[in-house]
C-alpha positions as CSV (number, residue, x, y, z in Angstrom):
1,M,39.5,6.4,-10.2
2,R,36.7,7.7,-12.6
3,R,33.2,6.6,-11.5
4,M,31.1,4.8,-14.1
5,I,28.3,7.5,-13.8
6,P,26.9,9.1,-16.9
7,S,25.9,12.8,-17.0
8,L,22.8,13.8,-15.1
9,Q,21.6,15.6,-18.2
10,A,21.8,12.4,-20.3
11,L,19.9,10.4,-17.6
12,L,17.2,13.0,-17.3
13,C,16.7,13.0,-21.1
14,F,16.7,9.1,-21.1
15,E,14.2,8.9,-18.2
16,S,11.9,11.4,-19.9
17,A,11.9,9.7,-23.2
18,A,11.5,6.4,-21.5
19,K,8.4,7.6,-19.6
20,H,6.7,9.3,-22.7
21,H,8.1,6.7,-25.4
22,S,9.0,10.1,-27.3
23,Y,11.8,12.2,-27.7
24,T,9.4,15.1,-28.7
25,H,7.6,14.9,-25.3
26,A,10.7,14.6,-23.4
27,A,12.0,17.8,-25.1
28,Q,8.8,19.6,-24.2
29,E,9.1,18.3,-20.5
30,L,12.8,19.3,-20.1
31,H,12.5,22.6,-22.2
32,L,15.1,21.4,-24.7
33,T,15.1,20.8,-28.4
34,Q,14.4,17.4,-29.8
35,S,17.9,17.2,-31.4
36,A,19.4,18.1,-28.0
37,V,17.5,15.1,-26.2
38,S,18.6,12.8,-29.1
39,R,22.2,13.8,-28.8
40,Q,22.0,13.1,-25.1
41,I,20.5,9.8,-25.3
42,Q,23.2,9.0,-28.0
43,H,25.9,10.0,-25.6
44,L,24.5,7.7,-23.0
45,E,24.2,4.8,-25.4
46,D,27.9,5.3,-26.3
47,F,28.8,5.5,-22.6
48,L,27.1,2.2,-22.0
49,G,27.8,0.5,-25.2
50,L,24.1,-0.5,-25.5
51,Q,21.3,0.6,-27.5
52,L,18.4,1.9,-25.3
53,F,15.7,2.7,-27.8
54,N,14.3,1.4,-31.0
55,R,12.5,3.8,-33.3
56,T,8.9,3.1,-34.0
57,R,6.1,4.6,-36.3
58,H,4.7,6.5,-33.2
59,G,7.9,7.4,-31.5
60,V,10.5,5.2,-29.6
61,A,10.3,2.0,-27.7
62,L,12.7,0.9,-25.0
63,T,14.9,-2.2,-25.7
64,Y,15.3,-4.9,-23.2
65,A,18.4,-3.3,-21.8
66,G,16.6,0.2,-21.9
67,E,13.6,-1.3,-19.9
68,Q,16.0,-2.7,-17.2
69,Y,18.1,0.5,-16.9
70,Y,14.9,2.7,-16.8
71,K,13.4,0.5,-13.9
72,N,16.7,0.7,-12.0
73,I,17.4,4.5,-12.3
74,K,14.0,6.3,-12.1
75,L,13.8,5.5,-8.2
76,H,17.3,7.0,-7.9
77,L,16.5,10.2,-9.9
78,L,13.4,10.5,-7.7
79,G,15.5,10.2,-4.7
80,I,17.9,12.9,-5.8
81,E,15.0,15.2,-6.4
82,Q,13.2,14.5,-3.1
83,S,16.7,15.0,-1.3
84,T,17.1,18.3,-2.9
85,L,13.6,19.5,-2.1
86,D,14.1,18.3,1.5
87,L,17.3,20.1,1.9
88,I,15.8,23.3,0.4
89,S,12.8,23.0,2.7
90,H,14.8,22.4,5.8
91,K,17.4,25.0,4.8
92,G,20.1,22.6,5.8
93,L,18.6,21.8,9.4
94,G,17.0,18.6,10.2
95,G,16.3,16.3,7.2
96,T,14.2,13.5,6.0
97,L,13.8,9.8,7.0
98,K,12.4,7.5,4.4
99,L,10.8,4.4,6.3
100,G,9.5,1.1,4.9
101,V,6.8,-0.1,7.3
102,V,4.5,-3.3,7.2
103,P,1.1,-1.9,6.2
104,T,-1.3,-2.4,9.2
105,F,1.4,-1.3,11.7
106,A,1.9,1.8,9.8
107,T,-1.8,2.9,9.6
108,R,-2.9,1.5,13.0
109,W,0.0,2.1,15.4
110,L,2.6,4.5,13.9
111,L,0.6,7.0,12.1
112,P,-1.7,7.8,15.2
113,R,1.5,8.4,17.2
114,L,3.6,10.1,14.7
115,Y,2.5,13.7,15.6
116,K,4.2,13.3,18.9
117,F,7.6,12.9,17.2
118,N,6.7,15.9,14.9
119,E,6.1,18.1,18.0
120,I,9.5,17.0,19.5
121,H,11.6,17.2,16.1
122,P,9.7,19.4,13.8
123,E,12.9,19.7,11.8
124,I,12.6,16.0,10.9
125,T,10.2,14.8,8.1
126,I,9.1,11.2,8.0
127,H,8.2,9.6,4.6
128,L,6.4,6.2,4.9
129,E,6.1,3.3,2.3
130,T,4.7,0.0,3.0
131,S,6.8,-3.1,2.6
132,T,6.1,-6.5,3.8
133,K,9.4,-8.3,3.2
134,P,12.9,-7.8,3.9
135,F,15.1,-6.1,1.4
136,L,18.5,-5.0,0.7
137,F,19.1,-1.2,1.8
138,S,21.6,-0.8,-0.9
139,E,18.8,-1.6,-3.4
140,H,16.1,0.5,-2.0
141,I,15.9,4.2,-1.1
142,F,14.6,3.5,2.4
143,D,16.8,4.7,5.4
144,A,15.2,2.1,7.7
145,A,12.3,-0.3,8.1
146,I,9.8,-1.4,10.8
147,Y,9.5,-5.1,10.2
148,T,7.7,-7.9,11.8
149,G,9.3,-11.5,11.9
150,T,11.6,-13.7,14.0
151,A,14.8,-12.9,15.6
152,E,16.4,-15.3,13.2
153,Q,15.1,-13.7,10.1
154,V,16.3,-10.2,11.6
155,E,19.6,-11.7,12.4
156,N,20.0,-13.0,8.8
157,W,19.2,-9.7,7.2
158,P,22.6,-8.8,5.8
159,D,24.6,-5.6,6.9
160,T,21.9,-4.3,9.3
161,K,21.3,-3.3,12.8
162,A,18.1,-3.9,14.6
163,H,16.2,-2.7,17.6
164,Y,13.5,-4.8,19.2
165,L,10.3,-2.8,19.6
166,M,7.6,-5.2,20.9
167,K,6.3,-8.7,20.9
168,E,3.4,-9.7,18.6
169,E,0.6,-10.9,21.0
170,V,-2.3,-12.2,18.7
171,V,-5.8,-12.4,20.3
172,P,-9.1,-13.7,18.9
173,V,-11.6,-10.8,18.2
174,C,-15.0,-10.4,16.8
175,A,-18.0,-8.2,16.9
176,P,-20.5,-8.4,19.7
177,S,-23.3,-9.3,17.3
178,L,-21.5,-12.6,16.5
179,I,-21.4,-13.4,20.2
180,Y,-25.1,-12.7,20.6
181,K,-25.8,-14.9,17.4
182,Y,-23.9,-17.9,18.8
183,F,-24.3,-17.5,22.4
184,P,-27.7,-15.8,23.1
185,E,-27.3,-16.1,26.8
186,Y,-24.9,-13.0,26.6
187,Q,-27.5,-10.1,26.5
188,T,-25.4,-6.9,26.8
189,K,-22.1,-5.5,26.2
190,I,-21.4,-5.4,30.0
191,E,-21.6,-9.2,30.1
192,L,-18.9,-9.3,27.4
193,S,-16.3,-7.0,29.1
194,N,-14.5,-10.0,30.6
195,L,-15.4,-12.7,28.1
196,S,-13.2,-15.6,27.9
197,L,-14.5,-18.3,25.6
198,N,-12.6,-21.6,25.4
199,A,-11.2,-23.1,22.2
200,E,-14.3,-25.4,21.7
201,Q,-16.6,-22.3,21.9
202,I,-14.4,-20.4,19.5
203,A,-14.5,-23.3,17.0
204,R,-18.2,-22.5,16.6
205,F,-17.6,-19.3,14.7
206,P,-16.5,-18.8,11.1
207,L,-12.8,-18.3,11.2
208,L,-11.3,-15.4,9.2
209,Q,-7.9,-16.4,7.8
210,Q,-4.9,-14.3,7.0
211,T,-3.5,-15.1,3.5
212,T,0.2,-14.7,4.4
213,R,-0.2,-16.8,7.6
214,P,-2.4,-19.7,6.7
215,N,-1.5,-21.6,9.8
216,I,-2.2,-19.0,12.4
217,W,-5.5,-20.4,13.6
218,K,-4.0,-23.9,13.6
219,E,-1.3,-22.6,15.9
220,W,-3.8,-20.9,18.2
221,F,-5.8,-24.1,18.6
222,D,-2.6,-26.1,19.4
223,V,-1.8,-23.6,22.0
224,S,-5.3,-24.2,23.4
225,A,-4.9,-27.9,23.1
226,Y,-7.9,-28.3,21.0
227,D,-8.0,-30.3,17.7
228,H,-10.0,-28.3,15.1
229,P,-10.7,-30.3,12.0
230,H,-11.2,-27.1,9.9
231,A,-8.6,-24.6,11.5
232,R,-7.5,-23.5,7.9
233,H,-11.0,-23.0,6.5
234,G,-12.7,-19.8,6.2
235,Q,-12.5,-16.4,4.3
236,R,-9.0,-15.2,3.5
237,H,-7.6,-11.6,3.6
238,E,-4.2,-10.4,3.1
239,L,-3.8,-7.8,5.8
240,F,-4.7,-7.5,9.6
241,S,-6.5,-4.3,8.8
242,M,-8.7,-6.1,6.2
243,L,-9.4,-8.9,8.9
244,A,-10.4,-6.2,11.4
245,V,-13.0,-4.7,9.0
246,A,-14.5,-8.1,8.3
247,A,-14.6,-9.0,12.0
248,T,-16.4,-5.7,12.9
249,H,-19.1,-6.6,10.4
250,G,-19.8,-9.8,12.1
251,M,-18.2,-12.0,9.2
252,G,-16.3,-14.2,11.6
253,V,-13.7,-14.2,14.5
254,A,-10.1,-13.1,13.5
255,L,-6.7,-13.3,15.2
256,I,-5.1,-9.9,15.2
257,P,-2.3,-8.4,17.3
258,Q,-3.9,-6.5,20.2
259,T,-1.8,-3.4,19.7
260,L,-3.2,-2.9,16.3
261,L,-6.8,-2.9,17.5
262,E,-6.9,0.0,20.1
263,K,-9.6,2.0,18.2
264,E,-12.0,-0.9,17.8
265,L,-11.5,-2.4,21.3
266,S,-12.1,1.0,22.9
267,S,-15.3,1.8,20.8
268,G,-16.7,-1.7,21.4
269,E,-16.8,-2.5,17.8
270,L,-14.6,-5.4,18.5
271,I,-14.2,-7.5,21.7
272,I,-11.6,-10.0,22.7
273,A,-13.5,-13.3,22.6
274,S,-11.0,-15.3,24.6
275,Q,-8.0,-14.7,27.0
276,I,-6.0,-17.3,25.3
277,K,-3.2,-15.4,23.4
278,L,-0.9,-16.5,20.7
279,K,2.5,-15.4,22.0
280,G,4.4,-16.3,19.0
281,I,8.1,-15.9,18.1
282,R,7.5,-12.9,15.8
283,S,8.2,-9.4,16.9
284,Y,8.4,-5.9,15.6
285,Y,11.9,-4.5,14.9
286,F,13.4,-1.3,13.7
287,V,16.1,-2.1,11.2
288,Y,18.6,0.0,9.3
289,S,22.0,-0.4,7.4
290,E,24.8,-0.9,9.7
291,R,26.7,1.7,7.5
292,Q,24.0,4.3,8.4
293,Q,25.3,6.6,11.0
294,S,22.4,9.1,10.8
295,P,21.7,11.2,13.9
296,L,18.1,11.6,12.5
297,I,17.8,7.7,12.9
298,A,19.2,7.9,16.4
299,K,16.5,10.5,17.4
300,F,13.7,8.4,15.8
301,V,14.7,5.1,17.2
302,E,15.0,6.6,20.7
303,W,11.4,8.0,20.5
304,L,10.1,4.8,18.9
305,I,11.4,2.5,21.5
306,Q,9.8,4.6,24.2
307,E,6.4,4.7,22.4
308,A,6.5,0.9,22.0
309,A,7.3,0.3,25.7
310,Q,4.4,2.6,26.8
311,S,1.8,0.9,24.3
312,Q,2.2,-2.5,25.4
313,P,-1.4,-4.1,26.6
314,K,-1.6,-4.4,30.4
């Protein structure tokens, strides 16, 4: 059966003209004549049975159909280019994994450890892009994803396999200066090393909230059996990494997974203000398409599971 795939030359001409809003600039970029670009796009429009461009005084403008088509194919063309470059650079050995990763986990947990994987498997290149929501692998160029959510969410992610990595244990953290301000009886960092304030004491601090999890402090106080009337009040930031920066500057106390705070906790920029942890139902998972039988994924997930097990807080 003949595949409904236009010629690559026609797609490249369309993508370039759509990007520049000009057949002339597309011709210059592709080292073709303007008439050759025009013919290729006409062939593509005939193939699709749709008009992709309208002519304007200053060049061309995409039709609605053209905008949708450009949006959908440009990532695939980029993927073909990247795959070709990867094959050339690896000379047929190893390969590339494109991973979608939740942002703070990528910068604070995965990237500081990724050099270990590179040392073990120099033939494999890892490309990281941040992603905060589940998606369909058939509609994205990711090979796999590291996702945080509930077991039910992962089970309902269609056509995928998932490997459990670690539980998300959230702890209240703040700068030492905040402790000294609200509890002047603590005079030194040594006195703060085994600090465990109760929920009523934590309630005295300004609370730093996470935009995507507006009930997280309410959940923590519920676990602590304390009714805080303003548990949802306070500054809001989207990412755990943003909360960590705000907390280090003494702007309030934040609830952040302990595994994402290794640097700040070891340097003393942040301290754990209470030993009451929010052990929720969310965990980190490595997820990939069940149709994906890549030996690269098998090597990466084996290393990843070992690293996750070794990094759990004692």
